[in-house]
N, C-alpha and C positions, 0 to 999 in steps of 0.2 A: 255253189250248194253248198258247199264248204260250213263251217262251223267257226272259222276262226274270225271273221267280220263282226259280228255280234258281240266279240270280246275287244277289239281295238276302237280305240277313242277313235270319235270324229266320224264312223264308218256302223255306229248302230243300226243304223236305217236300214244298208248292205246285208245287214245280220237279219231285220225282220223278213226281208224281203228271201232272202235265202230257205231261210226257217218255211216260209212258204211255199218256197219251189220245191222242200225237201215234202212238204205232206201233203203236194198236188200229184209230184211224181214230174217227172224228167217228158216224160210220152206225154204226160196231160199241159205241160207245159209246153211244149214241141208245136201239139194238137191249137194250143190258143197262140202261139205265138202266128205260125201260119194262119187261120182264123183271120188273125186283125188285117194280114196282109193281104194287099192285092197284086199278083202275078198270072202269069199265064199269058193266053193270046188275049191279044184285042178284045175280044167278046168275052173274057171270061173275066178279065180285068173290071169292065164296064158292068157286068154283074155285081161283082162283089162288092163296087163304088156306090151302084144305086141301090141296094141292100143298105148301105150304109147311109146314105142320102136320105133315103125313105124311114131311117131312124133317127137320125140327129139333125137331118137338115142343111143348110151349107157349111164343110167344114175346110181348112188350109189342108192341103195336099202333101206331101214330103215324098221324095222319090229317090230311088235310087239304082242304076242302071249299072253300075260296076260293082261286080262286091264276090269274093268267094275265089279271085282270079281268072274271071273270066276275060277273053284278052279285050283292049281297047277297041278295036276294030267293030266286035259285037257288041261293046256296051253303045256303040253310039250308033248302030241300027236300030239298035232295041228304042234307043229315045226318039228317034228319026218316028220308028213307027208309030209310038207313044204318040208323037206330038202328031201326027196324023191320022188315025183313027182314035183315039179316046179322047184328046184335047178337046175337038169342037165339038166332042157331045157332052160332054161335064160340063163344058161352058154352057151349054142349049140351057143346060139343069138352073143356072141361077139369074 
């Protein structure tokens, strides 16, 4: 959210984005980021994805199961749970 990128050649667009972030504030940025991502239990994820589907129709999904230092075994279990509980329902939509 610093101002240095706006003055760095080739990074001006990042500077403009940082300016927007400063204007809305970090808390609002985090709220928006969380609102745009589907996370939680399989049912919570399906609810969020269904809301998105109703608005935009079919969409490509990019998922991430390991972040923030989550151990590999937990990320693998999350991936398996997603594949078992979420994907069959999402596939039935389109």
